[in-house]
N, C-alpha and C positions, 0 to 999 in steps of 0.2 A: 133611471129605469131603462132596462134593456128594450130597445125598440123592435128587436128581432128575436123575441123570446120564443123558445120552443119548449113544449111541455116535456119534462123528463121525470122519470121515476128512478131515483138512485137507491141502490141497496148494496149491502155487503153480505157475502157468504161466510165471512170469517168472524167467528164469535169472539167476544172478549176484546182485550187490548186496551191501551191507554187512550184517554181523551186527548185531543189536541191541547196545547198550552199557549196561552197568550202571555207574553213576557214584556212588562213595562220597565224600561231601564231609565234611570235618572239622567243619563247622558249616553252619548254614542260609545265612549270608551267602556263603560260598564256593560253595554250591549255586547261588545266584542269579548270582554272578559267572561261574560256569562256563556257565550258560545264555546269558548276555549275550555272552560270548566266542564261543561256538559260533554264535549267531545272526548276529553280525557276520561271522564267517568264511564262513558259508553264504551270507549276503547278497552278499559280495564274489564268490562263485562263481556268482552269478546267480539264486539262489533268492529270489523276492520275499518280503517280510515276511509278506504275507497268505497265503503258502503254508506258513507255519510256525505251530505252535500249542504252547502250554504248557498242559498239563492237570493238574488237581488234584482231590482228593476233596472238599474244602470250600473255600468262597470265601476264608476268612481265610488259607489257606495260600499265597496269592499276595502277601501284604502286603509281605514283605521284597523280593521280586522287583520289585514295582511301584516301590518307592523307588529301587532300583538302575537300573531302566529310565529313570526320570525323570532321574537323574543322568547317564546315558549318552546322553540325548536320543534315545531310541528310542521312536517313537510306538506305542501299543498300544490295543486295544479289549478290554473284558472282558465276558464273557457268564456269566450264572449268579450274579450278585452285584454289589454296588456296589464301585467302586474304594475302596481303603483310606481315603483322606482325604475321600471323599464320604459316609461313613457318619455318621449324626447323633451317635452315642455317642463315636466317635473325635474328631469335631469338638469335642464337649464337653471331652474331656480335653486336646486341643490348646489350647483356649481358656484353661483353667486354667494351663497351662504358659506361654502367651504373656503373661498378666498378671504372672506371676512374673518373666519375663525383661524385660518392659517394662510397668511399672505404668500407663503412659499410653496403653495400647492400648484405645481406646474400643470398637472392634468386639468384641474378645474379652470385655471387661467386660460389654457388653450381653448377650452370649450367656449367660454364667454367672450374671448377676444374674437373668435371666428364668427360670433353672432353680430359683430359690429360691421356695418356697411363699409366696404373698401379695405377691410383688413383680411389679408390672405394668410396662408400658412407661413410664408417667409417673414412677413411683418410681425405676426404673432410670435414666432420663434425669437425674433430680435427683442421684442418687448419683454418676453419672459426671461430671456438672458439678463436683461438690464434689471428686472425686478429681483431675480435671484441674487444678482451681484450685490444688491443693497444689504441683504442679510440683516433686517432690523433686529435690534437687541431684544431679548426677552423682556416682557413687561411693557412693550410699547403699544399694547392694545388701547383702543379708545376708552375714555372715561366720560363721566357726565360733565366734566369741566374742560377737558382738552382732547385734541385729536392727534394721532401720531403723524409725524412728518411723512411717514411712508405713504399716506393717502393724499398728500398735497404736492409732493415733489414730482410733477409731471409736466413742467412748463414746455418741454421740447416735443411733447406728443401732439398729434393732430386733435382738432376740436372734438371729434367724435369720441376719441379716447378720454379726453378731459371730462366729457359728459358721463362716461362710464365711471371714471374715478370719483366724480362728484357723488354719484349715486351710492357707490360703495362707502365713501367717506361718511355720507349722511346716515347710513345704516350701521356703521361700525361700532359706535359707543356701546360699551358692555351693559349700561343700564337700560338699553332698549330691549324689550322682550323679543323672542323669536317671531312671534306673530306680527309685532309692529315693524320689525326689520323687513319681513316679507311684504307688508303693506307699502313700505317706502320703496322697496325694490320693484314692486309691481308697477309703480308709476313710471319707472324707467323702462321696464320690460314690456309694458303694454304695446307700444308701437312695434317693437321687435317681434313680439308674439303674433300680432295681427299680420305682419308682413311675411313672416316665415311660414306660418301654418294656414293653409287655405281653409281648413275646417276649424278655425279658431273658435267659432261659436259652440261647437260640440266639445271642444277641449276646455272651455272656460270653467265648467263645473269642477274639473279636476283641480284647477288653481284655487278655487274657493274651498274645496275640501282640504287641500294642502294647508292653507292658512288656518282653517278651522282646527285641524289636528294640532298645529303648532301652538294654539292658544292654551293648551294644557301644560306647556313647557315654560320654564323660567330660565333655563340654561340652553344656549345655542349648541354647545358641545354635546349635551345630553340628547337633544333633538336629532342632531346629525348622527350620533352613535346609533340611535334606534333606527334611523332611516337606512343606514348602510350596513346593518347586520346581514351577514350572508344567510340567504334562505336555507332552511334545513332541506336536505336532499335525499337522505337515506332512511332514517328511522326516527321514531320518537324515543328520546332517552328514557330508559328504564321501564317502558311500557309495551314496546313492540316485541313480539316473539321473534326468535332468531330465524324462523323459516319464512317470515314476511318478505315479500318481494315487491319493491317499488311501491309500497303502500303510501298513498297520499290522500289527504282530504280534498274533496272536490269543492271548488268555488266556481260559481257559474251565474251568468245572467239568466233570467228566466227564459228568454228567447232561445238560448243555447241548450236549455234543459228539456225542451219538448221531446216527448217520446221516451224519456229515460225515467228510471225509478231507483230509489235508494231506501235502505232500511230506515234511515233517519234524515229528516230534512229540517233545516233552519231557514225560515224566510225572514230576512232582516230589513229594517227600515220600512216596516208596514205602517208608515206614517203619512197622514194626509198632507200632500204637498211634495212628498217623495214618491209615494205609491198609493194612489195615483199621483202623477206629477201635477204641479200647479198649472202647467200649460194645458193639460187635458181637461181641466174643469170646465172650460168654456166651449167644449166641442163634444157633441153627443157621440159621434163615431169614435173619437179618441177615448172617451170614457168607457165605451163598450170594449174597446181593445184592452184597456187597463184591467177591466173586470175579467176578461178572458185570461189575461196573464196571471191574475191572482188565482183563478181556478186551476190553471196549469201548475202553478207553483205548489199549491196545497195538495194536489193529486199526485205529486211525485213521491210522496212518503208512503212506505208500506207499513211501518210500525210506529215511528215516533215523528210527531210534527210539532215544531216550536215556531210560533209566529211572534217576532219581536219588533219592538219599536222604541226608540229613545224619545225623550220629551225635551221641551225647551230648546229646540234647535233653531238658530237664527238663519233664515234664508236671505242671503244678500241680494239675490235677484229680485225678489218680491218685497223685501223689507219686512217680512212677517216672521213672527216666532211660531214655529210649528210644534204643536203639543198634542194634537188630536190623533187617535188611532185612524188608520185607513178606514174610509167609509165602508169598505167591503167587509170589515170585521166588526165595526162598531155596532153595538146593540145586539150582539149574539146572546142567546139565552145562557145563563150561568151554568145550567145543567149539561151543556154541550162542550164545556171546556174547563181547563184549570187555569187559574190566573196567578201569575208570578209578578211580584214587584221587586226590582233589584235596585238597591241603593248602596252607598258606601259602607254602611254598617254590616 
């Protein structure tokens, strides 16, 4: 309950219009695909991309959507946080995966070598030259029964480099799924991550989301391909009129959306444990702030409002499976909204 409640009489002068929609998605990827489908539909109806916004409680909650937007060639701009693949710690993890997929990727090698204590640019350059000189033959990738010599032949390297090679060797076999590769690499990366980033506690959710996204992939190369797609920057293929200038979908944290309005607003991850956050549940002041943020998010929409949440989301921090709608939308009368249920069919 709001401890500082003020009596309000809310009304609208605008007659008609659509009711807000509550969208229940069977998983977070279906939530993302629903948003993209509706964005494309509304764009064909003449609503510019920059008059549509996707709002979320925390920056990492847009990561899955960003991947799907790139795949759909929909340009977007993000406020209130870095884009998924622009964050340094995500770039670190992607680099580990890239050298597993392609041991001759000099750019990725350079990044992960410089993460090792005591390894500077000159040493990294020398190691990369030696790695590239080996030129492992095609087909030497790890399998369930053997590992390539490439990952084991490092006897002349310092101990800290041996530790890195051991981590890469352990995650290299092709039968290991991308999510499990990441899980193994995180055991190596954890102390590096904590030492390198002072705000590691804030960044940790990004790593969790990265692994969560990887769980729907069975192929590392497919995962890396989707991650490294160039973001669309000019237009939406076949649906943007020729006179559109720099039209981009808006992605924003709710904090960054205060004072702004759009024709259409999507509020994603309206899931108890995500919005409000699990941490806010035990503090009345924090819960009031979460409620205010939901109010801000919903009142940014002028014409269309879609409040979406995925179900059966495992939260590693709490060990809970999140499936309930945000308490701020739970129990709303059916006559005040439309209900959508999105599944694979």
